N, C-alpha and C positions, 0 to 999 in steps of 0.2 A: 755620298757613297753610294748613288743612284746606280742600277744598272741600264748596259746600254737595250735600249726600246727599238733598234733598229733591226729588221728581221729581213731573213731570206725567204723573201718571199714564202574436308575430311576425303577424301580416294568417291567421287563421282561414281555414277553408276556404268557412265562407258566413257573410258578415257579418247579421248581425239584418236590416241595414239596406236592405238589398239583396235580401234574402228580404220582408220587406214592402213596397219593390218591385214583386217580381217579381207580389206578390198583387193588386197593388195597379192594376197597369199594363192587363187585359187586361178586367178591369171598364168602366174609363171610356172606353177605348176604344172598347168594343161599345156601350157607352150613348151615346159620340159618333157612330158610324155610322147608330143612328137618327135623328138630327137636320136639318135641315133648312143645307146648305151654305152658306156666307155668302159675298158678293158678291167679296168681295175676300178673299185669304190672310191670314193672322194673319201678322205681320213683327217684327223684335225690335229695339225703338228704341236707338237711339245713348245710350252713358252718356256721362257728360262728369262730370271728374272736376279735381280742381285738383292733382293730386298735384305738381305742379312749381310750385306758388305761379300759376298761371293755369290758365284754362280751355282743354279738352283733351279730344277721345276720348278714354275708357278702350282704347282700340285701339292707338293713336299712342302711348302714354308706354312706355317701356323698365323698367317696376316694376311689378311683381309686386303688382296690389290687386285686390280685392274691394269689391263694395259692397253694402249694404243700403237698401232703401228702399221705398214704395210699401203696399202692402198687404201684401209680408212682413212691414216695419214693426208695420200694425196688427196682425196675426195675432200675431206672438212678445210684443207688449204686452199683448194682454188679460189675462192672469191678474193685471192690477196688478204684475208681478214689475220688478225692479231693471234696471241695465246688465247684470248677468249673464246676461240672456233672449241678448246676442249669444254667448256661449260659442259655438264651436263651427259659428255659424251659418254663417261663411266658413273656406276650410280653412287649419289651422295655429294658429287661435288657442282661448285657453284662458284663461277667468276662473274667477278662486275668490276668496273670502274668508272671513277667520276674523274678522271684524266682522259681517257680516250686512249689510245694503243700505248702509250707511255706507263703507265702506273695498276697492273692487277691487283684484283685484290679475291685472294683464294680462302672458299667455306669447304671445307668435309665436315658432313654427319653433321649439318649447321655450323659450324663452329669455326666462324673466323676472327674478323675486326672490321670495322666501317672504318678507321679512322684515316684521313686524309692528310694527315701532315707526313711532308718527303721526311720525319724525322721516328717516322713509327716504326713495328717490328709484327709483324704476321705469326698468330697462332701455328700455319701449313708452309712450313720451309721447303724452300727449289731448290733443286741440287743438279744442276749444270755440268755434267762429266765428271764427276764428282767431287766440284767445286760448290758450297753452297751459296746463292745468292742472297744476300740479307737485306739488303735494300731495297725499297718496294718497288724504284724505277729498275733496279737490274732484273727485278722480276719478270719485264717484259722484253726478256730478248725472243726475236724470231724463231721458231721451229720451222728448218731445213735441213735436208740430208741427214735427218734422225732417224736413229737404228728403232729405235721404240721409246713412248713414254709410260714410264710406272707409275700408278698412284695408289701409295700404300695408305691406307685407313686406319686412326687409331693413333695413339702417341707412341714415336718411337727416340722418345731420352736415351735409351742406350748406345746406338748405335750412330744413330745422325746426330744428339746430341741435342743443343740450349734450341729452342723456339721451335720442337717440333710436336708440341700436345696434340694440334690436332691431324698432324699428317703430314706425308710427303710426298712432292710429285715431284717425279724424278725425269732425266731429260739424257739419255743416250746419243750424242753422235756415232754415225756410221765410221770406225776404225778405217785405219788406210794397212791393205794387202800386200801381199809380193806380186801377185794379180791387176794386170792394169784393167780399170773400169772405172764406169762414171753413169752421168747420166746429165740431159738437158730436158728441159719444161719452160713452155712459151705458152703464156693463155693472155687472151686477150675477152674484157666483160664488156659491161655497161658501162656508163661514163668513164670509158674512156683508159678502162682499167689494165694494167700491164702487171701479169705476176710472171716474173723470170727466173729459171732456178739454175743453178748448173753445176756439176763436181766432176772430179778427175783424178787418177789415183794411181799407185801402181810401184814397182820396185824402185827404186834408188841404187840400190847395190844388191850383194845376197844378202845382209842384212841391216840395211833401212829400207824404208817405203813411207811412200808421202800421201796427201791426200787433201784437195783446197777446193772449198763449196762455196759458193754467192750465191745472194739471194741480192734482187730487185724489185718494188713493187711500188706501182703510182696509180692515182686516181686523182680524177678534175674532183673541183667543186661541184656537189650538188645538190646543197642547199644554197636557195636565193634571199640574201639579206633584204626587207624592205624597209629595214633603219637604218638611221644615218650613221652608222658606225661606220669604221676606214673599210671590213672587208664587205665588199659586194659578192661573195661566195665563198662559202665553207664545206666543211668537212673533205677534204681534197689533203694527200698527202705524196708525199715519195719519200721511202726508206731501202737502204741499202743497207747490208751487211755479209761480210766475209768470213770465213775458217777457214786455217789451216793448221794441218798435223804432220807431225813426225815421227813415225815408229819406227824403234830400235829392237831387233831380235836377235840376242846373246844366249849363249847357251845353258848359262843360270840368271840373268839378267836382262829385263826387259824395259824401255825406257820409251814412254807417248809424253809426248810435246805436242801443247797447241796452243796457238793465238784465236783472239778473234775480235770484231769488232763491228760496231752498227751504228751507223745514222738515219735519224726522223726528221725531217723536216713538212709540218702541215698545221693544222688545226686539233684543237686543244677541243676538249668534251665539249660539247653543244647545247649551255644551257638554253630552256624551253621557256618563257617563262610565262604562268598562267595558263598553262596548258591543263588545265583539270576543273572540271565542272564542279563549284563550290557544290561542299557537300556528295561526295560522290567521286571516286575513281574514275571515270570516263575522261576523255579529252572534251575537250569544246567543244560546241559547233562551227567548224570551218575548218577545223585546226588539218593541216598538211604537211606533213612533215618533211617535203620539199619548201620550206619555207620557215623564213623565222624573222622578228625584228628587234636587233638591236642596236646600239648604239657605243660600245665598245669594244674594245681590241678582243681578236682571240687568235690564238697563235701559240705552237709550240715547238722546241726545237733539243732535240739530243744527239751526243756524243757518247759512245760508252765502248770500253775495250777490257781485254784482260788477254790475262796467259796463264797457262797452268804446266806444270810437270807432273806425272803419276810416273814411278821407278815401282820397279817388284823385282826382289833377289829371291832365286832358290835355294834355298838353304839344305835340300836333303828333307828333314821331314820337316822343316817348317819353311814358310815365306814370309818375307817379309816387307810388305809396300810403305811407300813413301808418297805425298798429298799433297803441293807448293799449288796452292792458287791466289792470282793477286789479279782483284777487279779498282774500275776507276768509270766515276761516271760525272756526265756535265751536264747540265737540264736548265731550262728553263720557260714555263709554261702561264700565258695569261689569259684569262677570259672574264667574259664579262656575266659575273653569278647573278643578280637579277636575270635577265635572261629577255630583257625588254629594251623597247626606248620612247623615250617623253612622252607624254610630260612624266615629272617627276614628282614625288612626295605626296602622290593621292593613297585612298586607300586600299588600291591592285595593289603599288609600286609605293610603299613607304618610304624606300631611300634606294638610291642607287648604289650598284657594287660593283667593282672593278677591281680584282686583283690576280696577283700572280706569286709564283712559287720558283723558287730556283734552287739549285744546288752546283755552284762555280768552282767547286774542290770535293775531289770526295776521292779515297785511298780505303780498300778490304785487301787486308796478308789472313791467310787463311795457313795453316801447317797442320799434317796429320800423319801420326807415322803408326801404323802397326803390323804384329806379329801375330800369327794365324799359324797354329800345327795343324799338318796334312798327314796323320796315326791314320793306320788302317783299323786301328780298335776300334771300341764302341765311345773315347771318349776325344772329342776334339774342342777348341777353344781359339780363344781370339784376344788378344788386348793391345788398348796403344793409347797414344799422349795426341791432344789436338789442341790449336791454339789460333785464335781468331784477332782480328786486332782493325778497329776500322777508325778512320775521323775525317768529319765533312763540316761543312760547314753548308747552312740554309739559310737559303733568303726569302722573307716574304714583303710583299711589297704592294698599298693599296692607291689606286687612283681615283682622284676627282673627274668625274664621265661630263656631271653638270659645268666643267670651266674646263673641256680641253682634253680631259682626261692626262690632269697633271700628275705631277706624283706629291700625294701627301699624307704617306707612309713608309718605312722602311723599317725591317730587320733582320739585323743576321745572326747568327746563333752557329756555335761551333759544339758539338757531342763527338765523343769520342766514348767508345766502346773496348773494351779488350777484356777476353776471356778465355779461361784454358779449363781443360777439364782431362780425364783419366778413366776411362771405360775400358770393360772386358766382357767377354760372352763364353756362353761352354754348353755344345749340345753332346749330349749323354744316349745314345743307344739303350734302353736298356731292356728289352726283347726284339725282338725278331717285329714285331710289331708296334712298340712303344718306342716314341723319340720323347724326351725332357730338351728344353731349353732353357738358359735364364741368361738375362742381362745386366748389367750394373752401369752408373758413371757416375760420375762426382765433377762438378762444374761449378765454379767459381767466377762469376761475372760481375763487370763494373763499367758503371757508364758513368760521366760528368758531361753538363751541357753548360755553355758558360755562353752569355749574349755580346755578343761583341760591338753592338751599333745598335742603337734604339732611337728613331724619331718619328713622331707623330703628328699633327696638328690639328685632325679633324676626330679623332676615336679616343678619347682619355682611355687606358687601362684601367677601371675602378680598384681593380688586388691593388693599387700603388695608393689608394688612400691620398690620407696628407700630400703626396710625392706627385697627384694631379698638376700641378705646375707645370705644365712642357715647358714652358721655356728654363725654367727652373732645373728641372730636371736634365734636360739637353745640354745645358752648363756644367751639371754636374757633372754629367759621362764626360764630356769633352775632358774635365781638368781634369778624371781620375783618368782615364786614358792619355793622357799626357803626363801625368807622373808615374805609371806603370801603375798603377796601384789594381785592386781587385775591383771589377766593377758590382753593381748593384745586387747586395746579396736576395732581395726578392727576386729576380730575373736569372738566377743560378742554382742551379745543385747537382748533388752527385749522388750516387746510389751503389752498393755494393752486395750482392747475393750469392747467398753459397744454397746446392742443391745438391740432394743425391735420387736418384732417378734409380727404378730395375722393373723391368719385368720377367715374367718365366709364361713357360706355354707346355702343351703337352701335346702329342700329334700320333691319333691311335689307325693302322692301316685296317679298315674292317676286311679289307681284299687287296687284290693286286690292284682293282683303279677306285675303290671308295676311299677317304680321311677323312675322317674328324680331326677338329681338334679345339683345344678353348687355352684361354691368353689374359690374360691378368698386365696389367702395362702403367704406369705413372711418364708424367711430364711435366714439364714447368715454360712458363715464359716471364725471360725476366721484366725488371722492372722498367717503367717507361715513365720519360720525362717531359713536360711542356712549359714551357717558357712562359711571363706573363706577355700581352700585347694587346693590341687595340682590340683583337678579334677573340683574343686564348686568354684565360684565368691561368696564373701559374699553378699547375697540378703536377704530384707523381705519384703514379697509380704503383701499389705492391706489386711482386710478383703471382703470376696466376699459376692454381695447379689444377693438374688432372688427376683421376685414378678412373680408369677403365676397363670394363670386363667382355669379353667377347665369347665365341663359339660357333662354328661352322663345320662345312660338309663338304670337300673337294671331290667333284666325281666325272669319270669318265667312263662315258655306257655308248651299246650300240656299235662295237665294234670301234672303238675312238671315231665313230660321228658325230657325237655329243658331248660335249664338255657342260658340265652344271659345279657353281661355284655360289654360295650361300653362307651368309653369314646373319647374326644376332649381336648388340651390343647394347651398354650401357655405360654412360661417361658419370659423372658430375666436377665440376670444377669450383673450386674454392678461388675466391678472390680473380673474379675476370675483370680484366681490365676492360671497361665500355668507354663509348665516346657517347656526350651528350653533343647535340648545337639544339640550341632554340633560339626563335626569334620572340618570344614574349617577354624575355627577361634579361637584360644588356646581351642579344647576338653572340653569346660565349661561347667556344668549344671549349669544352671540361672533360677531362679525364677524370673516370669514378671508378672504385671496386664494387660488382658488386657479390653479397656476402656468398651467394652459391648460383651456380645455373645447372643444368643434366641434360641430358640428350638420352633416347633411346631409340630402336629402329631396328631393320634390316635389311641386307641388300641381297640379290639374286643377279648372277651374270648365266645368259645361257648362250652357248650356241652350237650348230644344227646343223648338220646337210643334212635335207630334207629329202633330197634328191643328191645324185653325184654332182648337179650344176646349179642348185639352187641353195646358198649356206644363208641362215637367217642369223641372225643375234642379237638375242631383248637383254636389256638391264634395266633393275629396279634398284630404289632407294627409299627407306621411310625412314624419314628423321621427324619425333617429334621433339623440339627442345623446349626450354620453360624457364625464365630468370625466377630465383627464390630469395626475393630481401624484401621483405613486407615492408620495410622503412626508407626504400629507396625512389626517391621520386625526380626528377630530370622538369628542366625547362620546355614547356611544348613549345608547339610554333605560331607565328605569330597568323594566322591566315587561315589553318585548316581548322575542322570540324572532329576532334581528339573525343575519343568513345572511351578515353582510362578515366578515373575515376582522381580529383584531385585531392591535396593534401589542405593542412592550415595556411599554407602561405600561396596559395597557387599556383600550385609544380602539380605535376604529372605521376601519380604512382604506377611502377611500372611490374607490379610484382604479379606474377603468374603470364606476363606475357613471352613469346617465344623471341629467340634472339633475331635481331633485323639479318637481312639477305638470308636467312635458312628456310627455303622452302620443306613443307611436309614431303612432298613428294617428288622424285625425280624420274622418269622413262628414258630409255632412249633406244632404238630397232635402228638396225640395216637388215638390207636386204641386196644378194649379191644371184641374177641368174647370168646364165650364159650359155650359147647357143654354138658351139663348134663347128668352125667350119673345116676345110682340106688348108693342108700343109702347116696346120699347126695355128692358125688364124681363129680367130673366137668373136661374137658379136654379145656383147654384155650389157644391161643395166643394172646398174649400181642407185639405191634411195637408203638415205636414211633420215631418222626425224629423232627431237627430242622434244622432251615435254618439261615444265616445273609447275609446282605449284607455284599458287599468290603467294605473295611475300612482304613480310614487312620493313618497307624501308629506314626506320627509325626506331628507338628502344619504346618511344609512345606508341603505340597505337591510334590511328583516324582514319576516315574514311577516305581520301584525298591520297594520302599516302601507302595505300597498300595495292601493291602491284598485282594487278592480274596474270591470271596462267598463262604461260606461253606455248607455244607449240609452233615448232621451226622445220620444215623440212627441204632436205635437200633433193635433187634426183642428177643421175648422171648417166648419159649412153654413151654408147662408145665403142672400140672396132680396135684390134689388139690383131700385128700378124710376126712373123718370123719367134717363135713361140711367148708372144709377150714384149717383145725387146722394141716394139713402136707400139703406141696406143694416142690415137686420135678420136678425143670427145667433146659432146656439145654439153653441158651441167646449167643447174639452178640452182642458187644458194637461196635461202625462205624462198618458199617457191607460190606459199599462200598468201604470200606478203602480209604475215601478221605483225601489225606496229604494239609493241604494247611499251608501257615506260619502263624503264629497271633500274630507276633511282629518282632522287631530290634531292632538294637543296628548300629547308625550309625554316631559315630565321630571317626571309622577308614575303614572298611570296611564293605562289602558287607554280615552282618551278619543276622541273623535270628533264631528264633523258630518255632518250628511248634508243632500242635495238636497231639494228642495219635493215634496209626495206632490201626489198627481194632483188636477186643482181644474176644475171643472164649472162654466158659467156661460151668460148670454146678453147680448147687446150689439148696443145700438142708434145707425148712425152717420147724421147728414146733413148734407150738404154746399151750399154756399150759395157 
């Protein structure tokens, strides 16, 4: 059952972010003073969101929300980057990946999941066009022709359901309209980068309209392999995606039908062996981001597609909605995990590791029915049913790099996940100034994991104890398969979780422009299963639950020229599911539950027209997280310098550590200055900066695997004409070319992976 390996090609005194802002503002303000004042003062538009499953002004919703849309989305996407470019672009959001473009991992308020297995779940839910994207591979669908991105912080367990204890990232595509419109965009940049987007839509009849949008991105390999592996160049890719939508608008009925497809062919995450100087997190002398030396294969290929139907009926005082979604993905990714090229079995590279993971079969069905009231009175409500069904196989493969990369192990598991829920919520306008909200949800979540095939010639799974006779194990498995009997119980597991979640909030209008709110919410993430294997111990992690408290203020001021949203929060996670990987004791990936973890902090979002032609936005998040489990220990790394104490068995005690990939500080800033010219034209400068403080890559703390703080900046200088219908711009991403490790591999040597280097380009966009 070997897979096909033939491929198609604490806060510093002065943060750098604010130093950059301080240097920028005087020059642009002076330039603005020399321009002609506009007839009407610039004001901020109202932002509409669907955080409560209905369209509302963001200032009226008692949840900490940030949005990204319009020109900011365009600028961030200039370099052809994937969904990870949203990392840090709103307060308290971090995104990273050990799979490259294929498998993003989301963290909100420091709360996420570093598990890299393809059957893992995340506490941050991603919802694309009202359909949840549960499998981690589905979460990487590219962002194009998107109207708005909403980031909802804190548990969203009543209206968005299972696996949302940390929050929700929500994407809404541009809908079809009766008006003929669209856009085309083409960009060219460093390393022969091409970024092409287009969309067109309009009326098909008096009732029907449609919209088609497409994306194509490619980049040449920019990393040279000096090792003996089959890849001489790395980090290139080509990616394409398309979306089609049909909208029917009847008198009392609306149907929005959509389908989408994605293809990715390129490099998997590039692991760089021994890049850290022993005893520090500095790169070794001579480190060059443009070179690597590996001897194994590196490749990633992915195909995904899906369809959805969003129907709504206007029933007078009520509205009935149905959302049906189907998703499927097929992917295979192989990489040289030790990140080096011979000689083998030295102190620097204890053993070679080349592995692959894939999903050869997958299907996800979702169905939601929701009824909401449309009363003019003080009370409104909504109630609904939700069903989720997922069935997929996961392949895990290992290769012997020392022997021509021959396959030396294989495992195929099947996991099914069936869940259903009933939910409801109510809003009550208690007085002219006080609004109360509450929501509830009851969920039943069932998972079954079965090993369909397993064999290994080199790494015996110690969890099988007396059954480490691999030849006998394989023969017994084959006989069981032939007889149609169940597979070895050591390799399979089932779970069934039942959970009641709730939330309650209150909003008080201080005046027409200022609201204050408070919110209490719960959430949960279902049990996780990991099968036994050469690098895994069979584990079942119990479901995790969260209780969160939040308070905030939302204010428009300065005659609607400025807007400030701020919140403070505290959450407690019980039985948080964590993933431990360690090379000093068996190289096993282990799921475990921490007794408790806590998080506290604040977020700040500020937008302001400092002048009519200068718009500045600032975002900041402080997130302090801590694991609280006095007895919890994990295996440490094989080569790094661990700074935590050890228990009596040589394992690392992690009580008091921060959660992995949870920076204490995130900051973001944008500034757009324009110079109006004749006939609706303008010259503009747009800059964006994002900062995150240092992060811990793993559950234990070590000198090497602590990621340094990261500051990335973007710049866009352009000219628009015909009232903004046409735009040509020069752009740069990571313009200071700051290179940092963003993650690591700890079971072998001092291996890490890095952020994207500097990129320059030119882009043209036409709207019609």
